[in-house]
C-alpha positions, -999 to +999 in steps of 0.1 A: +152-184+143+154-157+169+185-143+186+201-164+212+199-152+248+225-128+261+231-136+298+241-113+326+274-130+333+280-165+318+310-187+323+340-179+302+366-205+297+402-196+288+412-228+271+437-243+296+410-257+319+407-291+302+444-298+305+441-297+343+408-316+343+421-343+320+452-347+343+428-354+372+411-381+351+443-396+338+458-399+373+424-410+388+425-381+412+387-377+413+383-374+451+376-342+470+414-337+474+444-339+451+471-320+432+447-296+416+432-286+449+467-280+463+477-261+432+446-240+431+451-230+467+487-220+459+475-200+429+450-181+451+477-174+478+501-161+451+474-139+434+458-124+465+488-121+488+471-141+515+495-165+532+471-194+533+440-206+513+415-234+515+395-244+484+359-251+494+325-261+479+311-225+479+316-190+492+287-195+516+305-225+531+336-203+535+316-178+555+300-205+576+334-219+585+348-185+592+321-178+617+328-211+635+366-205+635+360-171+650+340-187+678+306-172+668+278-192+684+241-190+695+234-157+713+261-138+696+255-109+673+271-104+639+271-072+619+265-076+581+259-055+550+222-055+543+226-048+506+239-082+495+230-117+484+215-140+511+246-162+511+263-134+531+237-137+559+225-173+559+256-186+576+250-163+606+217-182+610+235-215+606+255-209+638+225-195+657+238-160+659+217-128+653+224-107+621+226-070+627+220-054+593+237-022+582+226+001+554+247+013+524+264+046+517+261+065+485+296+064+471+303+027+468+268+013+477+286-009+503+282-008+541+280+026+556+307+034+582+284+059+598+256+034+604+282+007+614+293+030+643+257+038+652+248+001+653+278-008+675+270+019+701+233+010+701+240-027+706+263-018+736+234+001+752+207-025+744+224-058+750+255-047+770+281-059+745+293-053+710+288-077+681+316-102+678+322-100+640+313-081+608+306-097+574+317-069+551+306-073+515+322-057+484+292-054+461+295-059+423+333-058+426+335-023+442+357-021+473+339-009+505+353+020+525+379-002+541+400+024+559+370+037+579+355+003+585+388-012+597+393+017+620+359+013+636+362-025+640+397-022+655+384+004+680+357-021+692+378-053+688+354-067+662+367-094+638+361-088+600+351-115+576+357-100+542+331-112+517+349-107+484+327-132+465+321-107+437+354-089+440+382-113+431+407-091+412+396-059+428+419-039+451+420-010+475+451+011+478+469-015+456+461-044+480+438-072+468+404-075+484+399-104+506+432-097+525+420-068+547+399-087+572+408-115+596+394-140+571+385-134+535+362-154+512+358-158+474+332-174+453+336-193+420+300-198+412+291-201+375+283-163+371+314-150+389+345-134+372+361-169+372+343-201+379+348-237+390+311-242+381+305-241+419+330-234+446+346-210+469+377-203+491+386-191+525+419-172+528+438-158+558+473-149+570+465-171+600+478-206+592+459-223+621+426-209+610+430-221+574+441-256+587+410-256+609+388-247+579+403-277+559+397-300+589+361-289+594+354-291+557+364-327+555+339-339+581+363-331+610+379-364+609+404-369+637+440-381+631+433-418+638+435-451+618+397-454+620+370-429+614+368-408+646+352-374+651+355-351+682+338-322+665+309-316+641+323-314+605+310-305+571+313-318+535+326-285+522+359-294+504+363-287+467+369-316+444+401-322+425+383-321+392+366-287+396+398-273+412+415-281+378+390-258+362+399-232+387+436-235+379+429-229+343+407-199+351+434-183+372+456-181+341+431-157+325+418-138+356+436-106+349+424-107+313+388-112+323+391-083+348+404-061+320+376-071+297+349-064+323+364-030+330+364-023+293+327-033+291+320-009+319+337+019+300+318+010+268+285+013+287+295+048+300+303+059+264+270+047+251+250+062+279+275+090+286+259+122+300+224+109+298+204+126+326+187+102+349+214+074+346+240+070+374+267+044+373+284+028+403+319+042+398+352+041+417+352+071+441+389+078+436+423+062+428+423+042+460+396+020+445+401-005+417+370-025+408+368-056+387+334-043+376+320-078+379+287-064+369+281-029+354+252-014+374+232+017+370+206+037+389+176+051+369+159+083+380+124+079+365+116+116+372+144+126+348+135+099+322+104+088+304+112+052+312+112+034+345+137+007+355+110-020+349+102-006+314+139-007+305+141-043+318+111-051+295+129-036+265+159-059+271+137-089+278+119-084+244+153-085+228+162-118+247+188-100+268+190-107+305+191-079+330+184-079+368+174-056+395+201-048+421+200-070+453+169-068+474+183-057+509+183-084+535+163-062+559+135-063+534+136-101+530+108-119+548+132-143+565+154-115+580+128-087+584+126-094+622+162-086+629+177-052+638+185-028+609+205+004+611+202+029+583+181+054+564+168+031+537+193+042+510+196+006+499+158+004+494+162+029+466+190+010+451+168-021+449+138-001+435+157+018+408+189-001+401+197-024+372+225-049+364+235-049+328+251-078+308+288-077+317+303-111+308+339-110+297+329-132+267+304-107+252+308-107+214+307-078+190+273-089+178+260-092+213+272-057+221+255-044+190+222-059+202+226-044+236+235-010+222+204-011+200+182-014+231+203+013+249+197+036+219+160+032+224+165+043+260+185+073+249+159+083+224+132+081+249 
């Protein structure tokens, strides 16, 4: 029998999840709400430092509600990182707004403050107003250049939705990501650093906004003895069962962050000093990444192997790898919208690779990965 598959980032249970889940079954709290949902929200507030949190069905749902809460509607423009997953941009289309995509910068691979400022000034000239909001993404757990981005948005009175879907446990200047913007979002999808199998959260210091998110997420049912609705609502609330999984996962979050950071360090030791390999690395001590995924850039001119050839070596060993995100401005569905940048993220997509980074990687699995990496080194 061949080797079992090594995944990029598989779910990693800590052992306490079943206790919370069983409690939901024993008390018959199987509805979308209940003690586990309340407890999970309190856990998120305590961990992040946000004053309020709403547990939802996905990170995408959280962004959608954030846009609605901030009053974004058809005809408005919303700035967004182009180098991201489509879940960061799709909600802008849900509300009928126009995404204005911003390229990445070289240090963190996140949104470029330089092109952000350029885009704002150009939109003022072309449409006579600045975009209403920014969806700022922290890619692969790496904090964006928050000081610069916040200064620019404050200058132009632009709200920030902080997409920390991949960055729970990361921080900037000792402050947890997700708490720098007007509204922050997390994801607990199956491949994230902790998981509720599927799920997300909206966090904010603004109590009214979070209460509004909870209201909209439960079909916007008015306070009446019968079913009455004065607004359009959504079925976006997290269930009490999966929230129990989240409560158990919160108990091991810091351990899982530590393991992922250790795996990142291990990769750097194995590939240390190899010409043609560049890691996404914290620029300075202000940045603390959870290293959700360890990611590299491959310079084919300095190596005898291309990114795709390295992916093939891993695939032959039944090990999953993945190219970096394909920027949204290159996606057929978003290619018609404005883009500001020099195409740096194009190169990230063409030459970048995500390596297996799960906090549950075993010693045997690391040996198998290292065997492939040694082939790369020898080449």
